[in-house]
C-alpha positions as CSV (number, residue, x, y, z in Angstrom):
1,X,52.1,-31.8,15.7
2,X,50.8,-28.4,16.9
3,X,47.5,-29.0,15.1
4,X,47.3,-32.4,16.7
5,X,47.7,-30.9,20.2
6,X,45.2,-28.2,19.3
7,X,42.6,-30.7,18.3
8,X,43.2,-32.7,21.5
9,X,42.6,-29.7,23.7
10,X,39.5,-28.6,21.8
11,X,38.2,-32.2,22.1
12,X,38.9,-32.1,25.9
13,X,37.3,-28.7,26.2
14,X,34.1,-29.8,24.5
15,X,33.9,-33.3,25.9
16,X,31.7,-32.1,28.7
17,X,29.1,-30.9,26.3
18,X,29.4,-34.0,24.2
19,X,28.5,-36.3,27.1
20,X,26.2,-33.9,29.0
21,X,22.6,-34.8,29.8
22,X,19.8,-33.3,27.6
23,X,18.4,-30.1,29.1
24,X,15.3,-30.6,31.2
25,X,13.3,-28.2,33.5
26,X,11.2,-29.5,36.3
27,X,9.2,-28.1,39.2
28,X,8.7,-30.0,42.5
29,X,7.2,-29.3,45.9
30,X,8.0,-31.0,49.2
31,X,4.4,-31.8,49.9
32,X,1.0,-31.5,48.1
33,X,-0.7,-30.5,51.4
34,X,0.2,-27.7,53.8
35,X,-1.4,-25.8,56.7
36,X,-1.7,-22.0,57.1
37,X,1.0,-22.3,59.8
38,X,3.6,-23.8,57.4
39,X,5.4,-22.8,54.3
40,X,5.7,-24.9,51.1
41,X,9.1,-25.4,49.4
42,X,9.2,-25.1,45.6
43,X,12.3,-26.3,43.7
44,X,13.0,-25.4,40.1
45,X,15.6,-27.8,38.7
46,X,17.6,-27.6,35.4
47,X,19.4,-30.7,34.2
48,X,22.2,-30.6,31.6
49,X,22.9,-26.9,31.7
50,X,26.5,-25.8,31.9
51,X,26.1,-22.0,31.7
52,X,25.4,-19.6,34.6
53,X,21.7,-19.1,35.2
54,X,19.8,-16.3,37.0
55,X,17.0,-17.1,39.4
56,X,13.6,-17.5,37.8
57,X,11.0,-14.9,38.4
58,X,7.9,-16.6,39.6
59,X,4.5,-15.7,38.2
60,X,1.8,-14.4,40.5
61,X,0.3,-17.4,42.4
62,X,-3.2,-17.4,43.7
63,X,-3.2,-18.2,47.4
64,X,0.6,-17.8,48.0
65,X,3.2,-15.2,48.7
66,X,6.7,-16.2,47.5
67,X,10.3,-15.7,48.7
68,X,13.5,-16.8,47.0
69,X,15.8,-18.8,49.3
70,X,18.9,-19.5,47.0
71,X,20.5,-21.8,44.5
72,X,21.8,-25.4,44.7
73,X,24.3,-27.0,42.3
74,X,25.5,-30.6,41.9
75,X,27.9,-32.0,39.3
76,X,29.1,-35.6,38.8
77,X,31.0,-37.7,36.2
78,X,30.2,-41.4,36.4
79,X,31.9,-43.8,33.8
80,X,32.6,-40.8,31.6
81,X,29.0,-39.5,31.7
82,X,28.7,-35.9,32.8
83,X,25.6,-35.1,34.9
84,X,24.8,-31.6,36.2
85,X,21.8,-30.1,38.2
86,X,21.1,-26.5,39.0
87,X,18.2,-25.7,41.3
88,X,16.5,-22.6,42.6
89,X,14.6,-22.9,45.9
90,X,11.6,-20.8,46.9
91,X,9.3,-20.6,49.9
92,X,5.6,-20.3,49.3
93,X,3.6,-18.9,52.2
94,X,-0.2,-19.7,52.2
95,X,-2.6,-16.7,52.2
96,X,-5.9,-18.6,52.4
97,X,-7.5,-22.0,52.7
98,X,-8.5,-24.0,49.7
99,X,-7.2,-25.9,46.6
100,X,-4.8,-24.1,44.4
101,X,-2.5,-24.8,41.4
102,X,1.1,-23.8,41.0
103,X,1.0,-22.6,37.3
104,X,3.4,-23.7,34.6
105,X,6.7,-21.8,34.9
106,X,8.8,-21.0,31.8
107,X,12.5,-20.4,31.2
108,X,14.5,-19.7,28.1
109,X,18.0,-21.2,27.6
110,X,20.0,-20.7,24.4
111,X,16.9,-19.6,22.5
112,X,14.9,-22.7,23.6
113,X,11.9,-22.3,26.0
114,X,11.3,-24.9,28.6
115,X,8.0,-25.1,30.7
116,X,7.2,-27.0,33.9
117,X,4.0,-28.9,34.5
118,X,1.4,-27.4,36.9
119,X,1.2,-28.8,40.4
120,X,-2.0,-29.1,42.5
121,X,-1.7,-28.2,46.2
122,X,-4.2,-27.9,49.1
123,X,-4.0,-25.5,52.0
124,X,-5.7,-26.4,55.4
125,X,-6.4,-24.3,58.4
126,X,-4.4,-26.3,60.8
127,X,-1.5,-28.7,60.8
128,X,-3.7,-31.4,62.3
129,X,-6.1,-31.2,59.3
130,X,-3.2,-31.4,56.8
131,X,-1.8,-34.4,58.6
132,X,-5.2,-36.1,58.7
133,X,-5.7,-35.5,55.0
134,X,-2.3,-36.9,54.0
135,X,-2.4,-39.6,56.7
136,X,0.9,-38.4,58.2
137,X,1.9,-40.1,61.4
138,X,4.0,-38.9,64.3
139,X,7.6,-39.8,63.6
140,X,8.0,-41.4,67.0
141,X,5.3,-44.0,66.2
142,X,5.2,-46.8,63.7
143,X,3.8,-45.5,60.4
144,X,0.4,-46.7,59.5
145,X,-0.6,-48.2,56.2
146,X,-2.8,-45.1,55.7
147,X,0.1,-42.7,56.2
148,X,2.2,-44.5,53.5
149,X,-0.4,-44.9,50.8
150,X,0.7,-41.7,49.0
151,X,4.4,-42.1,49.7
152,X,4.9,-45.7,48.5
153,X,3.5,-46.6,45.2
154,X,3.9,-49.4,42.6
155,X,3.7,-48.6,38.9
156,X,3.4,-51.7,36.6
157,X,3.8,-51.3,32.8
158,X,3.4,-54.1,30.3
159,X,4.3,-53.9,26.6
160,X,0.8,-54.8,25.5
161,X,-2.4,-56.3,27.0
162,X,-3.8,-58.1,23.9
163,X,-1.5,-61.1,23.6
164,X,-0.9,-64.3,21.8
165,X,-0.2,-67.6,23.5
166,X,3.5,-68.0,24.5
167,X,4.3,-64.5,23.2
168,X,7.2,-62.7,24.9
169,X,6.0,-59.6,26.7
170,X,8.3,-57.1,28.6
171,X,7.1,-55.9,32.0
172,X,8.4,-53.1,34.2
173,X,7.6,-52.9,37.9
174,X,8.6,-49.6,39.6
175,X,8.5,-48.9,43.3
176,X,8.1,-45.2,43.9
177,X,9.3,-43.8,47.3
178,X,8.6,-40.3,48.5
179,X,10.7,-39.4,51.6
180,X,10.2,-42.7,53.3
181,X,13.2,-44.5,54.9
182,X,12.5,-48.0,53.4
183,X,15.1,-50.7,53.0
184,X,15.5,-54.5,52.6
185,X,13.3,-54.2,49.5
186,X,12.4,-57.6,48.1
187,X,11.8,-58.6,44.5
188,X,8.2,-58.3,43.3
189,X,5.8,-61.1,44.0
190,X,2.5,-62.0,42.3
191,X,0.3,-64.9,41.3
192,X,1.8,-66.5,38.2
193,X,-1.1,-68.7,37.3
194,X,-1.4,-68.7,33.5
195,X,2.0,-67.2,32.8
196,X,5.7,-68.1,33.0
197,X,8.3,-65.5,34.1
198,X,12.0,-64.8,33.2
199,X,14.4,-64.0,36.0
200,X,14.5,-60.3,36.9
201,X,17.2,-58.1,35.6
202,X,19.4,-56.1,38.1
203,X,17.2,-53.4,39.6
204,X,17.7,-49.9,38.3
205,X,17.6,-46.9,40.6
206,X,16.6,-43.4,39.5
207,X,14.1,-40.6,40.3
208,X,10.8,-39.5,38.7
209,X,8.5,-36.5,39.1
210,X,4.7,-37.3,39.3
211,X,2.1,-34.6,39.9
212,X,4.9,-32.3,41.1
213,X,6.3,-34.7,43.7
214,X,9.8,-36.2,43.2
215,X,10.0,-40.0,43.9
216,X,13.0,-42.2,44.2
217,X,12.4,-45.2,42.0
218,X,13.6,-48.8,42.0
219,X,12.7,-50.5,38.7
220,X,12.5,-54.3,38.2
221,X,12.4,-55.5,34.5
222,X,11.7,-58.9,33.2
223,X,9.6,-60.7,30.5
224,X,6.5,-63.0,30.9
225,X,4.9,-65.5,28.6
226,X,1.1,-66.2,28.7
227,X,0.5,-70.0,28.8
228,X,-3.4,-70.0,29.1
229,X,-5.9,-68.8,26.6
230,X,-8.6,-66.3,27.6
231,X,-8.7,-63.5,30.1
232,X,-5.9,-63.3,32.7
233,X,-4.7,-60.7,35.2
234,X,-1.1,-59.7,35.9
235,X,-1.0,-59.0,39.6
236,X,-1.8,-57.5,42.0
237,X,1.9,-57.1,42.3
238,X,3.3,-56.9,45.9
239,X,6.7,-55.6,47.0
240,X,7.8,-56.1,50.6
241,X,10.3,-54.0,52.6
242,X,11.1,-52.5,56.0
243,X,10.3,-48.9,57.0
244,X,12.5,-47.3,59.8
245,X,10.8,-45.3,62.5
246,X,11.8,-44.0,65.9
247,X,11.6,-46.3,68.9
248,X,11.9,-45.7,72.6
249,X,13.9,-48.9,73.2
250,X,17.3,-48.4,74.7
251,X,20.5,-49.4,72.9
252,X,21.5,-53.1,73.4
253,X,25.2,-52.2,72.7
254,X,27.4,-51.0,75.5
255,X,31.1,-51.0,76.1
256,X,31.0,-54.4,77.8
257,X,29.8,-56.3,74.7
258,X,31.1,-53.9,72.0
259,X,34.7,-54.8,71.0
260,X,35.0,-51.7,68.8
261,X,34.1,-49.1,71.5
262,X,30.7,-47.7,72.6
263,X,31.1,-44.3,70.9
264,X,31.0,-45.8,67.5
265,X,27.4,-46.8,67.9
266,X,25.7,-43.8,69.4
267,X,22.2,-43.9,70.7
268,X,20.8,-41.9,67.8
269,X,20.9,-44.9,65.5
270,X,19.9,-47.4,68.2
271,X,16.7,-45.4,68.7
272,X,15.3,-46.7,65.4
273,X,13.5,-49.9,64.6
274,X,11.9,-51.5,61.6
275,X,8.3,-52.2,60.6
276,X,7.5,-54.6,57.7
277,X,5.4,-53.0,54.9
278,X,3.8,-54.4,51.8
279,X,3.0,-52.2,48.8
280,X,0.4,-53.5,46.4
281,X,-0.6,-52.5,42.8
282,X,-3.8,-52.9,41.0
283,X,-4.1,-55.9,38.7
284,X,-3.6,-55.4,34.9
285,X,-6.2,-57.3,32.8
286,X,-4.8,-59.3,29.9
287,X,-6.5,-61.1,27.0
288,X,-4.6,-64.1,25.4
289,X,-5.6,-65.3,21.9
290,X,-4.4,-68.4,20.0
291,X,-2.3,-68.1,16.9
292,X,-4.3,-67.9,13.6
293,X,-4.6,-71.1,11.6
294,X,-4.8,-69.2,8.2
295,X,-1.5,-69.2,6.3
296,X,0.1,-71.3,9.0
297,X,3.3,-72.8,7.5
298,X,3.7,-76.6,7.8
299,X,7.2,-76.2,9.4
300,X,6.0,-73.7,12.0
301,X,7.3,-74.9,15.4
302,X,6.1,-72.2,17.8
303,X,8.5,-69.2,17.3
304,X,6.8,-65.9,18.1
305,X,8.5,-62.5,17.7
306,X,10.8,-60.9,15.2
307,X,13.8,-63.0,14.1
308,X,16.8,-63.2,11.7
309,X,17.7,-66.6,10.3
310,X,21.1,-67.5,8.8
311,X,22.6,-70.8,7.7
312,X,26.1,-71.8,6.3
313,X,27.8,-74.9,5.0
314,X,31.5,-75.6,5.1
315,X,33.7,-76.8,3.3
316,X,32.1,-76.6,-0.1
317,X,34.5,-79.1,-1.7
318,X,34.7,-82.6,-0.2
319,X,35.1,-86.2,-1.1
320,X,32.2,-88.7,-0.6
321,X,32.3,-89.9,3.0
322,X,34.0,-86.7,4.3
323,X,32.1,-84.5,6.8
324,X,30.5,-81.1,6.2
325,X,29.5,-78.7,9.0
326,X,26.0,-77.2,8.8
327,X,25.6,-74.1,11.1
328,X,22.3,-72.5,11.8
329,X,21.9,-69.1,13.7
330,X,18.7,-67.4,14.8
331,X,18.7,-64.0,16.5
332,X,16.0,-61.6,17.4
333,X,13.4,-60.6,20.0
334,X,10.8,-63.1,21.0
335,X,10.2,-66.4,22.7
336,X,13.3,-68.6,22.3
337,X,12.1,-71.2,24.8
338,X,9.5,-73.1,23.0
339,X,10.3,-73.4,19.3
340,X,12.5,-76.0,17.6
341,X,15.5,-75.3,15.4
342,X,15.0,-76.1,11.6
343,X,15.7,-79.8,11.1
344,X,17.9,-81.2,8.3
345,X,16.8,-84.3,6.5
346,X,18.0,-85.7,3.1
347,X,18.4,-89.2,1.8
348,X,21.8,-88.3,0.2
349,X,23.4,-87.4,3.5
350,X,24.1,-89.2,6.7
351,X,23.4,-86.7,9.6
352,X,24.1,-86.6,13.3
353,X,22.3,-84.9,16.3
354,X,23.0,-81.2,16.2
355,X,24.7,-79.4,19.1
356,X,22.3,-76.6,20.2
357,X,23.3,-73.5,22.2
358,X,20.7,-71.1,23.7
359,X,22.1,-67.7,24.6
360,X,18.9,-65.9,25.6
361,X,18.3,-63.7,22.5
362,X,20.2,-66.1,20.2
363,X,20.0,-69.8,19.4
364,X,22.6,-71.7,17.3
365,X,22.8,-75.2,16.1
366,X,25.9,-77.0,14.6
367,X,25.4,-80.4,12.8
368,X,27.7,-82.8,11.0
369,X,26.4,-84.1,7.7
370,X,28.2,-86.5,5.3
371,X,27.5,-86.8,1.6
372,X,27.2,-90.5,0.7
373,X,27.8,-90.2,-3.1
374,X,29.8,-88.1,-5.6
375,X,26.6,-87.5,-7.5
376,X,25.4,-85.0,-4.8
377,X,25.6,-81.4,-6.0
378,X,23.9,-79.4,-3.2
379,X,22.8,-79.2,0.4
380,X,19.0,-78.7,0.3
381,X,17.5,-75.4,1.5
382,X,16.5,-74.8,5.1
383,X,13.4,-72.9,6.2
384,X,12.5,-71.1,9.4
385,X,8.9,-69.9,10.0
386,X,7.7,-67.7,12.8
387,X,4.7,-65.6,13.8
388,X,5.2,-61.8,13.9
389,X,2.8,-60.2,16.4
390,X,3.4,-56.8,15.0
391,X,1.8,-57.7,11.7
392,X,-0.3,-60.5,13.1
393,X,0.9,-62.9,10.4
394,X,3.5,-65.6,9.7
395,X,6.8,-65.1,8.0
396,X,9.2,-67.7,6.5
397,X,13.0,-67.2,5.9
398,X,14.8,-69.6,3.5
399,X,18.5,-70.2,3.4
400,X,20.1,-72.2,0.6
401,X,20.3,-74.4,-1.3
402,X,24.1,-74.5,-0.9
403,X,26.0,-75.7,-4.0
404,X,28.8,-78.2,-3.1
405,X,31.3,-80.2,-5.1
406,X,31.6,-83.9,-4.0
407,X,34.3,-86.1,-5.6
408,X,34.7,-89.9,-5.4
409,X,37.4,-91.1,-3.0
410,X,40.8,-92.1,-4.6
411,X,42.0,-95.7,-4.5
412,X,44.7,-95.0,-1.9
413,X,42.0,-94.0,0.5
414,X,40.9,-97.7,0.8
415,X,41.1,-99.2,4.2
416,X,44.5,-100.6,5.3
417,X,45.5,-102.2,8.6
418,X,48.1,-100.0,10.2
419,X,51.0,-101.2,12.3
420,X,51.9,-104.5,10.5
421,X,54.9,-105.1,8.2
422,X,55.4,-107.7,5.5
423,X,58.6,-109.3,6.8
424,X,58.9,-111.6,3.8
425,X,60.5,-108.6,1.9
426,X,63.2,-107.9,4.5
427,X,66.8,-108.0,3.2
428,X,68.6,-111.3,3.8
429,X,71.1,-111.4,6.6
430,X,69.4,-108.5,8.5
431,X,68.9,-110.7,11.6
432,X,72.6,-111.4,11.7
433,X,73.4,-107.7,11.8
434,X,71.2,-107.1,14.9
435,X,71.9,-108.5,18.4
436,X,69.2,-108.0,21.0
437,X,71.5,-109.0,23.8
438,X,74.1,-106.3,22.8
439,X,71.3,-103.7,22.8
440,X,70.3,-104.5,26.3
441,X,73.9,-104.4,27.5
442,X,74.4,-100.9,26.0
443,X,71.2,-99.7,27.7
444,X,72.3,-101.1,31.0
445,X,75.6,-99.3,30.9
446,X,73.9,-95.9,30.1
447,X,71.5,-96.4,32.9
448,X,74.3,-97.2,35.4
449,X,76.0,-93.9,34.5
450,X,72.8,-91.9,34.9
451,X,71.9,-93.3,38.2
452,X,75.4,-92.6,39.6
453,X,75.1,-88.9,38.5
454,X,74.0,-86.2,41.0
455,X,72.8,-84.0,38.2
456,X,70.5,-86.7,36.9
457,X,68.7,-86.9,40.3
458,X,68.5,-83.1,40.6
459,X,67.0,-82.7,37.2
460,X,64.6,-85.6,37.8
461,X,63.5,-84.0,41.1
462,X,63.0,-80.6,39.4
463,X,61.0,-82.1,36.6
464,X,58.9,-84.1,39.2
465,X,58.3,-81.0,41.4
466,X,57.4,-78.9,38.3
467,X,55.0,-81.6,37.2
468,X,53.3,-81.7,40.6
469,X,53.2,-77.9,40.8
470,X,51.6,-77.7,37.3
471,X,49.1,-80.4,38.2
472,X,48.1,-78.6,41.4
473,X,47.9,-75.3,39.6
474,X,45.9,-76.8,36.8
475,X,43.4,-78.3,39.3
476,X,43.1,-74.9,41.0
477,X,42.4,-73.2,37.7
478,X,39.9,-75.8,36.7
479,X,38.1,-75.4,40.0
480,X,38.0,-71.6,39.5
481,X,36.3,-72.2,36.1
482,X,33.9,-75.0,37.2
483,X,33.1,-73.9,40.8
484,X,31.8,-70.4,40.8
485,X,31.0,-70.5,44.5
486,X,34.7,-71.3,45.2
487,X,35.8,-68.5,42.9
488,X,33.5,-65.9,44.5
489,X,34.7,-66.9,48.1
490,X,38.3,-66.7,47.0
491,X,38.0,-63.2,45.5
492,X,35.6,-61.7,48.1
493,X,38.3,-60.1,50.3
494,X,40.3,-58.7,47.4
495,X,37.2,-57.2,45.7
496,X,36.0,-55.7,49.0
497,X,39.3,-53.9,49.7
498,X,39.4,-52.7,46.1
499,X,35.8,-51.4,46.2
500,X,36.5,-49.4,49.4
501,X,39.2,-47.3,47.8
502,X,36.8,-44.4,46.8
503,X,35.6,-44.1,50.4
504,X,38.3,-41.7,51.5
505,X,37.4,-39.4,48.6
506,X,33.8,-39.3,49.6
507,X,34.9,-38.4,53.2
508,X,37.1,-35.5,52.0
509,X,34.4,-34.1,49.7
510,X,31.6,-34.6,52.3
511,X,29.5,-36.9,50.1
512,X,27.8,-38.6,53.0
513,X,25.1,-40.5,51.1
514,X,27.5,-41.8,48.5
515,X,29.9,-42.9,51.3
516,X,27.3,-44.9,53.2
517,X,25.8,-46.3,50.0
518,X,29.4,-47.6,49.2
519,X,29.8,-49.1,52.7
520,X,26.5,-50.9,52.5
521,X,27.2,-52.2,48.9
522,X,30.7,-53.4,49.8
523,X,29.7,-55.3,52.9
524,X,26.6,-56.8,51.1
525,X,28.7,-57.8,48.1
526,X,31.4,-59.3,50.3
527,X,28.8,-61.5,52.1
528,X,27.1,-62.4,48.8
529,X,30.4,-63.6,47.4
530,X,31.1,-65.6,50.6
531,X,27.6,-67.3,50.4
532,X,27.4,-67.4,46.5
533,X,24.1,-65.4,46.5
534,X,22.8,-62.3,44.9
535,X,23.6,-59.2,47.0
536,X,20.3,-57.6,45.9
537,X,18.4,-60.4,47.6
538,X,20.2,-60.1,50.9
539,X,18.2,-58.2,53.5
540,X,19.6,-57.3,56.9
541,X,17.4,-60.0,58.4
542,X,18.6,-62.6,56.0
543,X,22.3,-61.6,56.6
544,X,21.7,-61.8,60.4
545,X,20.2,-65.3,60.0
546,X,23.1,-66.5,57.8
547,X,25.6,-65.2,60.4
548,X,23.8,-67.0,63.2
549,X,23.8,-70.2,61.2
550,X,27.5,-69.8,60.8
551,X,27.8,-69.7,64.6
552,X,29.5,-66.4,64.7
553,X,29.7,-64.5,68.0
554,X,26.7,-62.4,68.9
555,X,28.7,-59.1,69.3
556,X,30.1,-59.5,65.8
557,X,26.7,-60.2,64.3
558,X,25.3,-57.1,66.1
559,X,28.1,-54.9,64.7
560,X,27.3,-56.1,61.1
561,X,23.5,-55.5,61.6
562,X,24.0,-52.1,63.1
563,X,26.4,-50.8,60.5
564,X,24.0,-51.9,57.7
565,X,21.1,-50.2,59.4
566,X,23.2,-47.1,60.0
567,X,24.0,-47.0,56.3
568,X,20.3,-47.3,55.5
569,X,19.5,-44.5,57.9
570,X,21.8,-42.1,56.1
571,X,20.8,-43.1,52.6
572,X,17.0,-43.3,53.1
573,X,16.2,-41.4,56.3
574,X,18.4,-38.4,55.8
575,X,20.5,-38.9,58.9
576,X,23.6,-36.8,59.2
577,X,27.2,-37.9,60.1
578,X,30.3,-35.7,60.5
579,X,33.7,-36.4,59.1
580,X,35.0,-38.1,62.2
581,X,32.1,-40.4,62.4
582,X,32.4,-41.3,58.7
583,X,36.1,-42.2,59.2
584,X,35.3,-44.3,62.3
585,X,32.6,-46.1,60.3
586,X,35.1,-46.8,57.5
587,X,37.6,-48.3,60.0
588,X,34.8,-50.4,61.5
589,X,33.7,-51.7,58.1
590,X,37.3,-52.7,57.3
591,X,37.6,-54.4,60.6
592,X,34.3,-56.3,60.1
593,X,35.3,-57.5,56.7
594,X,38.6,-58.8,58.1
595,X,36.8,-60.6,61.0
596,X,34.2,-62.1,58.7
597,X,37.0,-63.3,56.3
598,X,38.6,-65.2,59.3
599,X,35.3,-66.7,60.6
600,X,33.4,-67.5,57.3
601,X,34.7,-70.5,55.5
């Protein structure tokens, strides 16, 4: 037992290292352009390091003097995955005008040397020149397209550009955001002429360093299938959103029309407004070829990709006229939309239409076949042919033949009419022993006693009530299973209350961004469940329009709009909120959810 406890504590002590991130070392700057009147901030970040680290000694940098500011540490455990970051922050003071490069910086951890990538920076004489070069705009004005061109980017990556007709090709579309308060991000849009597109997967959020600048990324993944031969273009891809900027407009919310109190919505957040922005990528040229005719199998039905094909027959011992079940299963990676399942045909069997199920990356078929004669010894082999783009050739997988044992039916299996009796063989005098009138009289006496009994009526009432209750419960369960919109509306409030439970922990630990990201997600998910929509596709504008169509009161709509925009300001614009404000916003969100539950049917 002692050894068992020792092993347990050793496992717990080492679990952090087992689930820790791989070690990385990156260098980032807050801007690639700076004036002689400004300082540049350089951050050296280690990921996946659990040990104590000393600050890194910077090499001599042409054009800059350096000063160490201090460290920064963050640790999180999400779904059992341990994530740690340790950063060292430095100020770089320009000494002269020109283009310079922050050289690679090396650090050794546990005998392993890690090196950052060089970063190109440019120093200007004045702040105005630096802003003009970067296109920076005054914060109090709506940002121009020019000012956003280096801060909002789209990166489109396809699996390959030389394609075959109807080939499944993965595509990744990333929106890269550098210190821009953008929200209400829409799914990518582009001209789909010549291609078909799968639905997008749930967007993934992360960060990425490009040329020394850290970007927040939102990645959209899907697959496309070229449907036209020749040269095509994927894109240009466009992603739309709203950028927040300062506005001189006064707050529309005052104590008269605000049922929650004026101090909840201070003028700081009311002084921001939105500007629509569209980010556009360069098109990606594609070339689509037809499948080769050489070595093309006769049974090829359009499957393109890499597949595994399995077939089974059961049972293996039957009598002639009894059914067999033929099951076919195809798994893999490729285009499952356009090919046909292998067909079964044989003169010795009677067959029926197969039941086909398509699960995305798997296709199954189940078919009943009946041997018509005891002379049949096997179920013929099945073939599945597909084209493999990796080797640019066709492949064929064969399953079977399947040996079976078929016997002739026994004589007693011959057809007989069921439910009729030969009365000619009844024993004589039987009719004299049975009186139909006496039987009715006995039944009548029993029924009279039952109807006069209170317990009989009580039991009958309980059985009837139980039957009605079961019927109603069964209908309710059937509706939950068959009506997803009803199920989502029913569970919306419970899920929202459950999802808000971590909010108090974020307040007590001062995790402001995590707190407001949670409020935004809970409120959007609640409304998405009420309306049976995807929460990722609900922008603030669309939420406001939906609430107006539901004929909710204007002050309530205004509160929902403001709390969502407030969450975006904290998450994307770096706005700060103290503990008292966070607690007030939590109470407001809970109140809004309860009011929406009462008013949205």
